[in-house]
N, C-alpha and C positions, 0 to 999 in steps of 0.2 A: 242447260248446263251440260258440259261435256263430262261423261262418266269415264273414269279411269279404273283400271284394275288396281288391286292393292299394291302390286309391285311397281306399277307406273306412278302411283301416288307417292310411294316411298322414294322413288327416283326423283320425282319433282321436288319433294321436300329436301332431299339431299342437295339437289342443284341450288336451291335457295340458300343453303348454308355455305356454299362454296364462295370464297371471295371473288368479287367481280359480278355477282348476281345480287345486287343490293337494291334496297328500296330508296329511290331518290328523295332528297329533301323536298318538302312542299315548295312549289314555285320554281324549282330549278329547271330552267329551260321552258317554263310554262308561260301562260298569259291569262288575263281576265277577258273572257270572250264577250263580244257584243251580242245582243239579242235581235239584231237586224241583219238582213242580207241584201247586198247590192247585186241585182241581176245582171248577167252578161259580163261580169268583171273577173278576169283571170288575176290571180295574186300569187306571189311567191314570198315566202317569209323565212327568215333565219333567226332563231332564238338561242341565246347562249347565257348560261348561268354558271357561276363559279363560287364555291364556298371558301371562306377565309377564316383562319384562326381555328384552334382546337384540333382534335384528332383527324377531322375530315378536311383540313386545310388543303386546298388544291383540287378537291373533287369537283368535277364539272359535268355539264350536260349540254349537248348541242342538238337542236332539232331543226330539220329542214322540211318545210311544208309547201306544197303546191295546191291551190284551191281554185274553185270556180263557182260563181253564183249561177246555178242552173235556172232559177226563177226568182221572183221576189220573196219566195218562201224557202227555197231549198239551196243550201250550199254544201258542196262535196269537197273533200280534201284527202290527200295522201301525205303521210308524215314518215320520215326516216329519222331514227333517234340514235345518237352516239353518246356514250358515257365514258368517263374516266374516273376511277377511284383514286384517292390520295396515294401518291407514289406509284401509280400504275400507268398503263398505256390506254389510250382511247380506242374503243372498239364499237362496232355497230351492235346495239342492244335489241332493237325492235323496229318493226314497221307496222303502221296502222292505217286504217281507213276511218275517216270522220264524216259525220253528217250533222248539219244544223238545220232544223225546221222552225221557221219563224211563225208563231201562232197569231201575232197581232198585238194590239194594245188592250190592256185592262186597267181602267182608271188612270190613264196616262202613262202606264208602265209597259214597255215592250217585253213580251214573253216569248221564249223559244225553248226548244228541246234539243239537246246534243246527245249523240250516240257515237261510240268509238269501239272498234274491235282491234285489239293490239296483238300482233304475232310476236311472241318472244323468241329471240334467236338463241338464247342461252338459258331460258327458263320457261315457265308456263305462259300460255296466252292469257289475256285479260279482256274484260268487257267493262266499259265505263259509260255512265250516263250523267248528264248535268241538266239542271233547271237553270236557264239563263234569264236574268231579270235586268232591265236597263231603263233608266230615266234620263233622257237627254234633252237639253235646251240649247239655246244659242250660247249660253255662258258656261255650262257645266255638263258633265257626263258622269252618271253614277251607275255602277255595275255590281251585280252580285251573282256568283255562280255557286250553286249547291251541288256537290259532287257525291256520287256513289260508284265505287269501283270494286270489282271482284276478280280475283285470280280464278281461272277455270280449272280448278282442281277440287277433288272431293274434300269436303270439310272446311274449305276456305270461307271466311266470313266476308260480308260486304263491308268495305271500309268507307267511312264517310269523311267528307272534307269540304272546304270552301275556298273560294278565291274572290276577292273584292277589290274594287278600285273606285277612286273618286278623283276626277280631273277637272281643272278649271282653266279656261283660256285666259292668258295674261297679255295678249297682244300678238298681232300677226298670226303666224302659224305655230305658235308655241303654247303648250299646255304644261302646267305643273300639277302634280297630284300625289296621291298616296295609294300604295297597293299592299294587300295582306293575303297571305296564303297559310293554310293550316289544316290540321286533322281534327276530326270530331268524334273519333272512336268508331264504334260499331253500334248496331241496333241493340245488342245485348249490354254494351258498356258505352253509353253515350257521354261525350265530353269528358274524357279522362285527362290527366296531364299529358299533353301531346306537343308535337312540334309546330311552331308558328314562326313566320317571318313577316315583318312589317317595316315599311320604309318609304322614303320619297322617290318619285320618278319624274322625269321630264320627257316630253314628247316634242319632236320637231318634224315639220313637213318641208321637204326639199323639192322645189320645182325647177323646170328649165333644163333638166338633164335627160329628157326622153320619158321614161316611165316615172310616174309619181312615186317619190320615195318618202317613207316615214321612218324616223329613227327614234327609239326610246332607250334611255339609259336610267339606271337607278341602283340604289343600294338598300337592301332589306336587312334589318337587324334581327338576330335570332332571339326568340322568346320561348319560355316554357322548356320542354324537353330538348328543343333544338340547341339550347345553350350547352348541353352536355357534349356536343360534337363540333360546334362551330360558333363563331362570333357573328357571322352574317354572310350574305351572298350578294355579289355584284351581278347585275343584269344588263344585257345589251340585246336589243331587238331591231332588226332591219326588215322593212316590208316594202315590196314593190308592187304597184298596181299598173297593169298594162292597158 
């Protein structure tokens, strides 16, 4: 953990209180990660999420990711994140480096570890880790990501959360499913009333245009504390495999 002086810690806390340095809603510009890695495969991905209804209506997040499967175990990625608060302007918020290491199968479930270091452009840096679990067959794909995130400032607690997805093939290159994102509190206060978003998604694969394209669209409904600020969030995700 990075140690800061008292003055730096106070400055970081003040920065967090300034409008524009906000904690993004669960799932906004995010995804449910797979626990497998495709070696030798370059990817580019664009993820967009926008809140609708309530005080946060119009808040959005845009993430641009470039990734590469170094081996059948290791995937590395770089991500640039842009955010816009309700009534504000979009600006670059953070840049991060990600790594996924696939451990293999345990009782038919793929297991992987995810690590991320995020450099905050207007606030403190963050470190995040995830346990990635996935059960996939020819007909369905089940995923669960268990998340632990910490701002790298003195006194900051580890924030816990989850992302989950269930998808079923319905014919051709189309999948329909359900995704959920939410907070689980901290180790000191586990599972309080927190923000959750749950809703349907649809995935499409588009071939014949050069790079293999994947498109996902969905709408997640706000639950729990998230209903205080929004009614839901729209999602769009575009992935290109070269």
